[in-house]
C-alpha positions as CSV (number, residue, x, y, z in Angstrom):
1,M,110.2,146.6,-70.4
2,P,111.7,149.7,-68.8
3,S,113.8,151.9,-71.1
4,G,116.1,154.9,-70.9
5,D,118.7,155.8,-68.3
6,P,118.4,153.2,-65.4
7,S,120.1,155.7,-63.0
8,S,117.2,158.3,-63.2
9,W,113.5,158.3,-62.9
10,S,111.1,159.2,-65.6
11,V,107.5,158.2,-64.8
12,P,105.1,158.6,-67.9
13,V,101.7,160.0,-67.5
14,S,98.6,158.0,-68.7
15,K,96.8,158.8,-71.9
16,S,93.7,159.3,-69.8
17,A,95.3,162.1,-67.8
18,Q,96.7,163.7,-71.0
19,G,93.3,163.7,-72.5
20,T,91.6,165.3,-69.6
21,L,91.1,169.1,-69.7
22,N,88.4,171.1,-67.9
23,P,88.6,174.6,-69.4
24,I,86.5,176.2,-66.7
25,R,88.6,174.9,-63.9
26,R,91.8,175.7,-65.8
27,L,90.7,179.4,-65.8
28,T,89.2,179.6,-62.3
29,D,91.8,177.4,-60.4
30,T,94.8,179.3,-61.7
31,K,96.2,182.6,-60.5
32,T,94.6,185.5,-62.4
33,V,95.6,189.2,-62.9
34,T,93.1,191.6,-61.4
35,N,93.0,195.3,-60.6
36,P,94.2,195.6,-57.0
37,A,92.3,198.8,-56.5
38,K,89.0,197.1,-57.1
39,E,87.4,194.3,-55.2
40,M,87.0,191.1,-57.2
41,I,83.4,190.4,-58.4
42,S,83.3,186.8,-59.7
43,L,80.5,185.8,-61.9
44,S,82.3,182.8,-63.3
45,I,81.5,179.7,-61.3
46,G,78.0,178.3,-60.9
47,D,78.2,178.0,-57.1
48,P,75.0,179.5,-55.6
49,L,76.6,179.7,-52.2
50,A,79.7,181.7,-53.2
51,Y,78.4,185.0,-51.8
52,G,76.4,183.8,-48.8
53,N,73.2,185.5,-49.9
54,L,71.7,182.1,-50.9
55,A,71.6,179.1,-48.6
56,T,69.9,175.8,-48.2
57,H,66.8,175.6,-45.9
58,P,67.5,175.2,-42.2
59,Y,65.4,172.0,-42.2
60,V,68.0,170.3,-44.4
61,I,70.8,171.3,-42.0
62,D,68.8,170.0,-39.1
63,C,68.3,166.6,-40.8
64,L,72.0,166.3,-41.4
65,K,72.9,167.2,-37.8
66,K,70.4,164.7,-36.4
67,N,71.7,161.8,-38.6
68,A,75.3,162.7,-37.9
69,E,74.7,161.7,-34.3
70,I,73.7,158.2,-35.4
71,P,76.9,156.1,-36.1
72,S,75.2,153.7,-38.6
73,K,74.3,156.7,-40.9
74,S,78.0,157.2,-41.6
75,G,78.9,153.7,-42.5
76,Y,79.4,152.2,-46.0
77,A,76.2,152.2,-48.1
78,P,75.5,149.9,-51.0
79,S,77.3,151.0,-54.2
80,M,74.1,152.0,-55.8
81,G,72.9,153.8,-52.7
82,Y,70.6,153.0,-49.8
83,E,67.3,151.5,-51.1
84,T,65.2,153.9,-49.0
85,S,67.2,156.8,-50.5
86,R,66.8,155.6,-54.0
87,Q,63.1,155.0,-53.5
88,A,62.8,158.6,-52.2
89,V,64.5,159.9,-55.4
90,A,62.2,157.7,-57.5
91,Q,59.1,159.2,-55.8
92,Y,60.5,162.7,-56.1
93,C,61.3,162.4,-59.8
94,N,58.4,160.2,-60.9
95,V,56.9,160.8,-64.4
96,E,53.7,159.5,-65.8
97,S,55.3,157.6,-68.7
98,T,57.6,155.6,-66.4
99,S,56.6,154.5,-62.9
100,L,60.0,154.8,-61.2
101,T,61.1,152.6,-58.3
102,A,64.3,152.3,-56.3
103,R,65.5,149.8,-59.0
104,D,65.5,152.7,-61.5
105,V,67.8,154.9,-59.5
106,I,71.6,154.9,-59.1
107,L,73.1,157.4,-56.6
108,A,76.3,159.1,-57.6
109,S,78.9,161.5,-56.4
110,G,77.2,164.6,-57.6
111,A,75.6,165.1,-61.0
112,S,79.0,165.2,-62.5
113,G,79.7,161.7,-61.2
114,A,76.3,160.6,-62.6
115,L,77.2,162.1,-66.0
116,E,80.4,160.1,-66.0
117,L,78.6,156.9,-65.2
118,A,76.0,157.5,-67.8
119,M,78.5,158.2,-70.6
120,C,80.8,155.3,-69.6
121,V,77.9,152.8,-69.5
122,L,76.9,153.7,-73.1
123,L,80.2,154.4,-74.9
124,N,83.4,152.6,-75.7
125,P,86.6,154.4,-76.8
126,G,86.1,155.6,-80.4
127,D,82.3,155.8,-80.1
128,N,80.8,159.2,-80.4
129,I,78.2,161.3,-78.4
130,L,76.3,164.3,-79.6
131,L,76.7,167.3,-77.4
132,P,75.1,170.8,-77.4
133,R,77.1,173.8,-78.5
134,P,77.3,175.9,-76.4
135,G,77.3,173.4,-73.7
136,F,78.7,172.6,-70.2
137,S,82.4,171.9,-70.7
138,L,82.5,168.9,-68.4
139,Y,80.8,166.8,-71.0
140,N,83.8,167.1,-73.3
141,T,86.2,166.7,-70.3
142,I,84.7,163.3,-69.5
143,A,84.8,162.3,-73.2
144,G,88.4,163.4,-73.6
145,C,89.5,161.4,-70.5
146,K,87.7,158.2,-71.7
147,G,88.6,158.3,-75.4
148,F,85.0,159.1,-76.5
149,Q,84.6,161.1,-79.7
150,V,82.4,164.3,-79.6
151,K,80.1,165.8,-82.2
152,Y,78.5,169.1,-81.4
153,Y,75.0,170.0,-82.5
154,D,74.3,173.7,-82.7
155,L,72.0,175.7,-80.5
156,C,70.4,178.8,-81.9
157,A,70.9,182.0,-80.0
158,D,68.1,183.7,-82.0
159,K,65.7,181.0,-80.9
160,N,66.4,181.1,-77.2
161,W,69.0,178.4,-77.7
162,E,66.8,175.7,-79.2
163,A,68.7,172.9,-80.9
164,N,69.2,172.9,-84.6
165,I,67.3,169.7,-85.3
166,E,68.5,169.2,-88.9
167,H,72.1,169.7,-87.8
168,M,71.6,167.2,-85.0
169,R,70.2,164.6,-87.5
170,S,73.1,165.1,-89.8
171,L,75.6,164.2,-87.2
172,V,74.3,160.7,-86.3
173,D,76.3,157.8,-87.7
174,N,76.8,154.1,-86.8
175,K,79.2,155.0,-84.0
176,T,76.8,157.4,-82.2
177,R,75.8,156.0,-78.9
178,A,73.9,158.8,-77.2
179,I,72.4,162.3,-77.6
180,L,73.0,164.5,-74.6
181,V,70.4,167.1,-73.9
182,N,70.8,169.8,-71.1
183,N,67.5,171.3,-70.0
184,P,67.3,173.8,-68.3
185,S,70.7,174.8,-69.7
186,N,74.1,175.7,-68.4
187,P,75.5,178.0,-69.9
188,C,72.4,179.3,-71.7
189,G,69.7,179.6,-69.1
190,S,67.2,178.3,-71.6
191,V,64.2,176.1,-70.9
192,Y,62.8,173.9,-73.7
193,S,59.2,173.6,-74.5
194,A,57.5,170.2,-74.7
195,T,57.2,170.6,-78.5
196,H,61.0,171.2,-78.9
197,L,61.8,168.2,-76.7
198,Q,59.5,166.1,-78.8
199,E,61.5,167.2,-81.9
200,I,64.7,166.0,-80.2
201,L,63.0,162.7,-79.2
202,A,62.0,162.2,-82.8
203,V,65.7,162.2,-83.9
204,A,66.5,159.7,-81.1
205,E,63.5,157.5,-82.2
206,E,64.5,157.6,-85.9
207,F,68.1,156.5,-85.3
208,K,67.4,154.4,-82.2
209,V,69.9,156.4,-80.1
210,P,69.2,156.8,-76.4
211,I,69.1,160.1,-74.6
212,I,71.3,161.3,-71.7
213,S,69.3,164.2,-70.2
214,D,71.2,166.5,-67.9
215,E,68.4,167.8,-65.7
216,I,70.4,169.1,-62.7
217,Y,68.4,172.4,-63.0
218,A,65.0,170.6,-63.1
219,D,62.1,172.9,-62.1
220,M,64.4,176.0,-61.9
221,T,62.4,178.0,-64.3
222,F,61.2,181.7,-64.5
223,K,57.6,182.8,-64.9
224,G,56.1,181.8,-68.3
225,H,58.3,178.8,-68.6
226,K,57.8,175.2,-67.5
227,F,60.2,172.3,-67.1
228,F,59.3,169.1,-68.8
229,P,61.4,166.0,-68.0
230,I,62.2,164.6,-71.4
231,A,61.3,161.1,-70.3
232,S,57.8,162.3,-69.6
233,L,57.2,162.9,-73.3
234,T,58.0,159.5,-74.7
235,R,57.0,155.9,-74.0
236,T,59.6,154.4,-76.3
237,V,63.0,156.3,-76.3
238,P,65.3,155.1,-73.5
239,V,66.5,157.9,-71.3
240,L,69.2,158.2,-68.6
241,A,68.2,161.3,-66.7
242,I,70.7,163.1,-64.5
243,G,69.7,165.0,-61.3
244,G,70.9,165.9,-57.9
245,L,70.9,168.2,-54.9
246,A,73.5,170.8,-56.0
247,K,71.4,173.5,-57.6
248,R,67.8,173.4,-56.6
249,F,68.6,172.5,-53.0
250,L,71.7,174.8,-53.0
251,L,74.0,172.0,-51.9
252,P,76.8,171.8,-54.5
253,G,79.5,170.7,-52.0
254,W,77.5,167.8,-50.6
255,R,78.1,165.8,-53.9
256,L,74.9,163.8,-54.2
257,G,73.5,163.1,-57.7
258,W,71.6,160.4,-59.4
259,I,70.7,158.6,-62.6
260,L,67.2,157.8,-63.4
261,V,66.8,154.8,-65.8
262,H,63.7,155.3,-68.0
263,D,63.1,152.2,-70.2
264,H,59.3,152.5,-70.2
265,G,58.9,148.8,-69.2
266,S,61.0,147.4,-72.0
267,E,64.2,145.5,-71.8
268,A,66.1,147.9,-74.0
269,L,68.3,149.0,-71.1
270,A,68.7,145.7,-69.3
271,G,72.4,145.5,-70.0
272,V,72.8,149.2,-69.2
273,R,71.2,148.6,-65.8
274,A,73.7,145.9,-65.0
275,G,76.5,148.1,-66.3
276,L,75.6,151.0,-64.1
277,V,75.6,148.7,-61.0
278,A,79.1,147.5,-62.0
279,L,80.4,151.0,-62.6
280,S,78.9,152.3,-59.3
281,Q,81.2,149.9,-57.5
282,L,84.2,151.9,-58.6
283,I,83.5,154.5,-55.9
284,L,81.4,152.4,-53.5
285,G,78.6,154.9,-53.6
286,P,78.4,158.6,-52.7
287,N,78.3,160.2,-49.2
288,S,76.3,157.9,-47.0
289,L,75.3,160.6,-44.5
290,V,73.8,162.8,-47.2
291,Q,72.1,159.8,-48.7
292,S,70.5,159.0,-45.3
293,I,68.6,162.3,-45.3
294,L,67.2,162.1,-48.8
295,P,63.8,160.7,-47.8
296,D,63.3,163.6,-45.4
297,I,64.5,166.5,-47.4
298,L,63.0,165.4,-50.7
299,Q,59.6,165.1,-49.2
300,N,59.5,167.8,-46.5
301,T,61.6,170.8,-47.6
302,P,59.1,173.6,-47.8
303,S,58.0,174.7,-51.3
304,S,58.4,178.3,-50.2
305,F,62.1,177.8,-50.1
306,F,62.3,176.9,-53.8
307,D,59.9,179.7,-54.7
308,E,62.1,182.3,-52.9
309,T,65.2,181.0,-54.5
310,M,63.7,181.3,-58.0
311,H,62.3,184.7,-57.3
312,T,65.8,185.9,-56.4
313,L,67.3,184.4,-59.5
314,E,64.6,185.7,-61.8
315,T,64.9,189.2,-60.3
316,H,68.7,189.1,-60.9
317,A,68.2,187.7,-64.5
318,R,65.7,190.5,-65.3
319,F,68.1,193.2,-64.0
320,M,71.1,191.8,-65.8
321,H,69.3,191.5,-69.1
322,E,67.9,195.0,-69.0
323,R,71.1,196.6,-67.8
324,I,73.5,194.8,-70.2
325,A,71.1,195.4,-73.2
326,K,71.9,199.1,-72.7
327,I,75.7,198.6,-73.1
328,P,76.7,199.2,-76.7
329,G,78.6,196.3,-78.2
330,L,76.9,193.6,-76.0
331,T,73.8,191.5,-76.8
332,P,72.4,189.5,-74.0
333,V,70.1,186.5,-74.7
334,E,67.3,186.5,-72.1
335,A,67.5,183.7,-69.6
336,Q,64.4,181.6,-69.0
337,G,65.7,179.6,-66.0
338,A,68.7,178.0,-64.2
339,M,71.2,180.6,-63.0
340,Y,73.1,181.8,-66.1
341,Q,73.0,184.2,-69.0
342,M,74.9,184.2,-72.2
343,I,75.9,187.6,-73.7
344,G,77.1,188.2,-77.2
345,I,80.2,190.4,-77.9
346,Q,80.1,192.5,-81.1
347,L,83.8,192.4,-81.5
348,D,83.8,194.9,-84.4
349,K,82.5,197.5,-81.9
350,F,85.7,197.3,-79.8
351,K,89.3,198.2,-80.3
352,E,92.2,195.9,-79.2
353,I,89.8,193.2,-78.2
354,H,90.7,190.1,-80.2
355,D,88.2,187.6,-79.0
356,D,86.0,186.6,-76.1
357,V,89.1,185.2,-74.1
358,D,90.9,188.6,-74.6
359,F,87.7,190.4,-73.5
360,M,87.5,188.2,-70.3
361,R,91.2,188.7,-69.4
362,K,91.2,192.5,-70.0
363,L,87.9,192.9,-68.1
364,L,89.4,191.0,-65.2
365,A,92.7,192.9,-65.3
366,E,91.1,196.4,-65.5
367,E,87.8,196.0,-63.6
368,S,88.3,192.8,-61.5
369,V,85.1,191.4,-62.9
370,F,85.5,187.7,-63.7
371,V,83.2,186.2,-66.4
372,L,83.7,183.0,-68.5
373,P,84.5,183.3,-72.2
374,G,82.3,181.5,-74.6
375,Q,85.2,179.5,-75.9
376,V,85.0,177.3,-72.8
377,F,81.5,176.3,-74.0
378,E,82.7,175.9,-77.6
379,Y,80.9,179.2,-78.5
380,P,83.2,182.1,-79.3
381,A,82.2,185.8,-79.2
382,F,80.0,185.3,-76.1
383,F,80.6,185.3,-72.4
384,R,78.6,183.7,-69.5
385,V,77.6,185.3,-66.3
386,V,76.3,183.6,-63.1
387,L,73.2,185.3,-61.6
388,C,73.6,184.3,-58.0
389,A,75.6,187.2,-56.5
390,P,73.7,189.8,-54.4
391,L,72.0,192.4,-56.5
392,P,74.4,195.2,-55.4
393,K,77.3,193.1,-56.6
394,L,75.6,192.6,-59.9
395,Q,74.9,196.3,-60.2
396,E,78.5,197.1,-59.5
397,A,79.6,194.5,-62.0
398,C,77.4,196.0,-64.7
399,D,78.7,199.5,-64.0
400,R,82.3,198.3,-64.4
401,L,81.4,196.3,-67.5
402,A,79.8,199.4,-69.0
403,A,82.9,201.5,-68.2
404,F,85.2,198.8,-69.7
405,C,83.1,198.6,-72.9
406,A,83.1,202.4,-73.3
407,R,86.8,202.6,-72.7
408,H,87.5,200.0,-75.4
409,A,84.8,201.1,-77.9
410,S,86.2,201.4,-81.5
411,S,84.4,204.8,-81.8
412,A,82.6,207.1,-79.5
413,L,79.4,205.2,-79.0
414,P,76.6,206.8,-76.9
415,Q,75.8,205.0,-73.7
416,N,72.1,204.2,-73.5
């Protein structure tokens, strides 16, 4: 029944909207104060195309242009995605423990859309999910919108961001519906060993809780590190694995992601499969033109393209770690993959810097260098940098960062 003054409008907002907050976008989408005398260097958003030094392979563009000339490629696709496209993803992502087919693949609007589908098919309002801390803020954004409860398990900076397994175990209760694992990691740039992933799987097995594995950075690893799909290490734990084109193929704006259903031949996820089909019908499937080129680009994009991209990112990561390690008051954690690095702030070494958000705002205002504070990843006293900018931009950013830290040092600290 309407209430209030009938002569005026007052339209209430939904609880879903009120519960939705993306802290990264809140920072990056709003007007920020910078130093007008210095060009902005943004190391905040994980968009590999932002500076133009990285780009997808020309073969991918040619495939899209060719199919854009075929009217039927731009029509409606099945909500789950074209069967040929899903089969191409299955073949591309196949693991020994589960022989994937098109039936095991749901296409979605980017990996973020796939994450939303995966969480919504497993949780009801009031149920909880275990999330990594630090972790990608969108996980909590989705949970807040849908009324899911969140419990954070700690990652250990001194162990290259491995999960604290005992802490994870302590959080599971009778309302826990999933454990979310992100490997390789945003924001940490960490890559888990097979042994550590098996430790996580042991917790899932013990409590019979399925895994949602965010693997959008699959195979994006630096030398000495190897990516293991978590589903490849178990024949019993049900896994919903998330992937897509955004990062490895350098196509974030094309919004094509997927869910891989790993049930290892059991019926444990029978209801989940039906639920994913139902949920996919909310958006009637992702971009049909991009779907149509999946069989070609997943199979035929030259491996040299991926090698060159990772060589660039690893070179940038090595430079950033070595340079920032020389700045008093900052402690970088070495990246092992993906396109990010987390850097600790020794707040006691600085004057008039209250926390990581204050550090970010003052660095932006004084030096026009934009980083993300650790608080957006639930991890205070750190900040994250993106490694995709051209090397000269990263060098300039580090010079400005060093000058900022020297200017705000609590005492005269020698620059290494």
